[in-house]
Structure formats: C-alpha cells, structure tokens
C-alpha positions as CSV (number, residue, x, y, z in Angstrom):
1,M,-11.5,-10.5,-2.3
2,D,-10.7,-14.6,-2.8
3,N,-9.9,-16.0,0.8
4,K,-6.6,-17.0,0.2
5,L,-5.3,-13.6,-1.1
6,L,-6.2,-12.6,2.5
7,K,-3.1,-12.0,5.0
8,T,-3.6,-14.7,7.8
9,E,-3.4,-12.6,10.8
10,N,0.5,-14.6,12.2
11,E,1.4,-12.9,8.7
12,T,3.7,-9.7,8.8
13,F,3.4,-8.2,5.7
14,G,6.6,-9.1,3.7
15,E,5.1,-12.8,4.5
16,Y,2.2,-11.5,2.9
17,I,3.3,-9.9,0.2
18,K,6.1,-12.7,-0.4
19,R,2.8,-15.3,-0.7
20,I,1.0,-12.6,-2.8
21,R,3.9,-12.0,-5.6
22,E,4.2,-16.3,-5.0
23,L,0.4,-17.6,-5.9
24,R,0.7,-14.8,-9.0
25,G,3.7,-17.0,-9.8
26,Y,6.2,-14.0,-9.9
27,S,9.4,-14.0,-9.1
28,Q,11.2,-10.8,-7.1
29,R,12.6,-9.9,-11.1
30,R,9.3,-10.3,-13.0
31,L,7.7,-8.3,-10.2
32,S,9.8,-5.1,-9.8
33,E,9.4,-5.1,-13.6
34,I,5.3,-5.0,-12.9
35,T,5.6,-2.1,-10.1
36,G,8.9,-0.5,-10.9
37,L,10.0,-0.9,-7.5
38,S,13.5,-2.3,-7.2
39,N,14.4,-6.0,-7.0
40,T,16.5,-4.5,-3.5
41,T,13.0,-3.3,-2.4
42,I,10.5,-5.8,-2.7
43,S,13.8,-8.2,-1.2
44,R,13.6,-6.0,1.7
45,I,9.8,-5.7,2.3
46,E,9.7,-9.6,2.1
47,K,12.3,-9.6,4.6
48,G,10.8,-7.3,6.4
49,S,14.3,-5.7,6.8
50,I,11.6,-2.6,6.1
51,E,8.9,-2.2,9.0
52,N,6.8,0.5,7.5
53,S,6.7,0.9,3.2
54,D,6.0,4.1,2.0
55,T,2.4,4.9,0.8
56,D,3.5,5.3,-3.3
57,T,5.1,1.4,-2.5
58,V,2.3,-0.2,-1.3
59,V,0.0,1.2,-4.3
60,K,2.6,0.0,-6.8
61,L,2.8,-3.2,-5.0
62,A,-1.7,-3.4,-4.9
63,N,-1.1,-3.2,-8.6
64,G,1.7,-5.3,-9.2
65,L,0.0,-7.7,-7.5
66,D,-3.2,-6.3,-8.7
67,L,-4.9,-6.4,-5.1
68,N,-6.8,-3.6,-3.8
69,K,-5.3,-1.0,-3.2
70,E,-7.1,0.2,-0.2
71,E,-7.5,-3.7,1.4
72,L,-3.5,-3.3,1.2
73,L,-3.3,0.2,2.6
74,I,-5.5,-1.3,5.6
75,T,-3.5,-4.6,5.7
76,A,0.3,-1.7,5.5
77,G,-1.4,-0.4,8.6
78,Y,-2.1,3.6,6.8
79,L,-5.5,3.3,7.0
80,D,-8.2,1.6,9.5
81,N,-10.5,-0.8,8.8
82,K,-13.4,1.3,10.2
83,K,-17.0,1.4,8.4
84,E,-16.5,4.8,7.8
85,N,-13.7,4.5,5.4
86,T,-15.5,2.1,2.7
87,Q,-17.8,5.5,2.7
88,L,-14.4,7.7,0.8
89,E,-14.8,7.7,-2.5
90,S,-11.2,8.3,-3.9
91,I,-7.6,6.9,-3.6
92,K,-7.1,10.4,-2.8
93,D,-9.8,10.6,0.0
94,Y,-8.0,7.3,1.7
95,I,-4.5,9.4,1.6
96,K,-5.9,11.8,2.9
97,L,-7.7,9.7,5.9
98,G,-4.1,7.8,5.9
99,L,-2.4,11.0,6.7
100,K,-4.7,11.7,9.3
101,N,-4.2,9.1,11.0
102,L,-1.1,8.7,10.8
103,G,-1.3,12.1,12.7
104,W,0.8,14.1,10.0
105,I,-2.1,16.4,9.1
106,N,-5.8,17.1,10.7
107,S,-7.7,18.5,7.4
108,Y,-6.9,18.2,4.0
109,D,-6.0,22.9,4.4
110,D,-2.9,21.1,6.2
111,I,-1.1,19.7,3.5
112,N,1.2,22.4,1.1
113,E,1.2,23.0,-2.1
114,E,4.3,20.9,-2.8
115,T,2.6,17.2,-1.0
116,R,-0.7,18.3,-2.8
117,K,1.1,18.6,-6.7
118,E,3.3,15.3,-5.6
119,I,0.2,13.1,-4.3
120,N,-2.3,14.4,-7.8
121,T,1.5,13.3,-9.8
122,T,1.9,10.4,-8.1
123,F,-2.2,8.5,-8.6
124,F,-3.8,10.7,-10.9
C-alpha cells in the first residue's frame, strides 16, 4: 500500500477515513453514493462519534475508498496485524478470525446459521 494511504500513529480511524476520502477527491456525499452508507454515518465515523464501525461498514468503506479490506479491518481493530493472519485466504476467514479475536466465537461452529447466512449474503 502507498505510504500516504497508511494510517499514521496519531490518527484516529475517523481522521484516517476523512484523509483518504479527501485524497480520493470525494465529498462525504460522493462516498455515501459509492458505499451505500448514509452521509450521517460517514460524518459520524469521521468525527469519531461512532467508535467501532461494524465489519460490514468497514468493508464498504474499503471498497469505496479503494483500500485493502484486510488492512482496513486491521486499522479498525477487527484483526491483528500478526504474521499468521496473512495466511488466510478469504474475507470469510478474516471475518471468522475477527469474531474470534472479539471473543464472540471459539470456532466457526459457534456461529449460528442465521449469522452464517448473513456473512455469505453480505460478503459473497
């Protein structure tokens, strides 16, 4: 990833999203159109009013801002930046790892059928 696209140590997640949006030349309204997120949601993320955006929102932002999904999930705190994470092959694996890191599951078998369907519908 380009160095100017990396989050700096002192930036909050919201400040980072705002900086990348501006680097891309997008208004909040344009990013809203691209991602399907509301202007209000984007504004609240950038202002830090939403501390932890859900993974779906982070993935939509990554797609809209043309950022690596894995990197943005790491930046948002859903994934570790540990070396073993780079061995994962799909976004589904990253979601499972994120859920495990959050303490919501111990294994994929812990995810109920409704959640599995939602993951498959949302990301695939």
